[in-house]
C-alpha positions as CSV (number, residue, x, y, z in Angstrom):
1,M,-51.6,20.2,12.8
2,S,-51.4,21.9,16.1
3,D,-50.9,25.6,16.3
4,S,-47.3,25.2,18.1
5,V,-46.2,23.0,15.2
6,T,-47.7,25.5,12.9
7,R,-45.8,28.3,14.9
8,A,-42.6,26.6,14.7
9,Q,-42.8,26.2,11.0
10,E,-43.3,29.6,10.9
11,I,-40.3,30.2,12.8
12,L,-38.4,28.1,10.8
13,A,-39.5,29.9,7.5
14,E,-38.2,33.0,9.0
15,H,-34.9,31.5,9.8
16,R,-34.3,29.9,6.7
17,D,-35.2,33.4,4.8
18,S,-32.4,34.9,6.8
19,I,-29.8,32.3,6.2
20,D,-30.8,32.8,2.1
21,R,-30.1,36.3,2.6
22,L,-26.9,35.9,4.2
23,D,-25.8,33.2,1.9
24,A,-26.5,35.7,-0.9
25,I,-24.4,38.3,1.1
26,L,-21.8,36.0,1.4
27,V,-21.4,35.2,-2.2
28,Y,-21.9,39.0,-3.3
29,T,-19.0,39.4,-0.9
30,L,-16.8,36.8,-2.0
31,G,-17.6,37.9,-5.4
32,E,-16.2,41.3,-4.7
33,R,-13.2,40.4,-2.7
34,F,-12.0,38.0,-5.8
35,A,-12.5,40.8,-7.9
36,Q,-9.9,42.7,-5.9
37,T,-7.7,39.7,-5.5
38,Q,-7.9,39.2,-9.2
39,A,-6.7,43.0,-9.7
40,V,-3.9,42.2,-7.4
41,G,-2.9,39.1,-9.2
42,K,-2.8,40.9,-12.7
43,L,-0.5,44.0,-10.6
44,K,1.9,41.2,-9.4
45,A,2.0,39.5,-12.4
46,E,2.6,43.0,-14.4
47,Y,5.5,43.5,-12.3
48,D,6.9,39.9,-11.8
49,L,5.9,40.1,-8.3
50,P,5.3,36.1,-6.3
51,P,2.1,34.7,-6.5
52,S,2.0,34.3,-2.7
53,D,2.9,36.4,0.1
54,P,3.5,34.1,2.9
55,A,3.9,37.1,5.6
56,R,0.7,38.7,4.6
57,E,-1.2,35.5,4.5
58,A,0.0,34.8,8.3
59,T,-1.1,38.1,9.1
60,Q,-4.6,38.0,7.5
61,I,-5.3,34.5,9.0
62,A,-4.2,35.8,12.6
63,R,-6.6,38.8,12.2
64,L,-9.2,36.5,11.0
65,E,-8.8,34.2,13.9
66,D,-9.3,37.0,15.9
67,L,-12.4,38.5,14.0
68,A,-13.6,35.0,14.3
69,K,-13.2,34.8,18.1
70,R,-15.3,38.1,18.5
71,A,-18.0,37.1,16.2
72,N,-18.3,33.9,18.1
73,L,-17.4,31.6,15.3
74,D,-15.2,28.8,15.6
75,P,-11.5,30.4,14.7
76,E,-10.4,27.0,13.3
77,F,-13.2,27.1,10.9
78,A,-12.3,30.8,9.9
79,K,-8.9,29.9,9.5
80,K,-9.6,26.8,7.2
81,F,-12.1,28.8,5.3
82,L,-9.6,31.7,4.7
83,K,-6.6,29.1,3.5
84,F,-9.2,27.9,1.0
85,I,-9.6,31.4,-0.3
86,I,-6.1,32.0,-0.4
87,Q,-5.1,28.7,-2.1
88,E,-7.7,29.8,-4.9
89,V,-6.1,33.4,-5.0
90,I,-2.8,31.9,-5.6
91,Q,-4.1,29.6,-8.3
92,H,-5.2,32.7,-10.1
93,H,-2.4,34.6,-9.2
94,K,-0.2,31.7,-10.8
95,Q,-2.6,32.1,-14.0
96,H,-2.0,35.3,-14.6
97,Q,1.6,34.9,-14.5
98,D,1.3,32.3,-17.1
99,C,-0.5,34.7,-19.6
């Protein structure tokens, strides 16, 4: 194997290590986020508030799109990602209300 291929493999391994660390950060961050939304769901259920808040969701989507643009991330991807999370959160909130 040539020195250039060996060096490319080393650089690839560094990138992959970085990706693995970032994946861990994402998972732990999502875990913290869902812990907060679970608390919100319990509060909403306790006070008979609706499981979703379309105005807040729209505000959050717009905010995330702006953040995505500033982070050089495709805003459409960010929007889809947040909508997926919001749907999961709403399902959790509905579960709290069924208890």
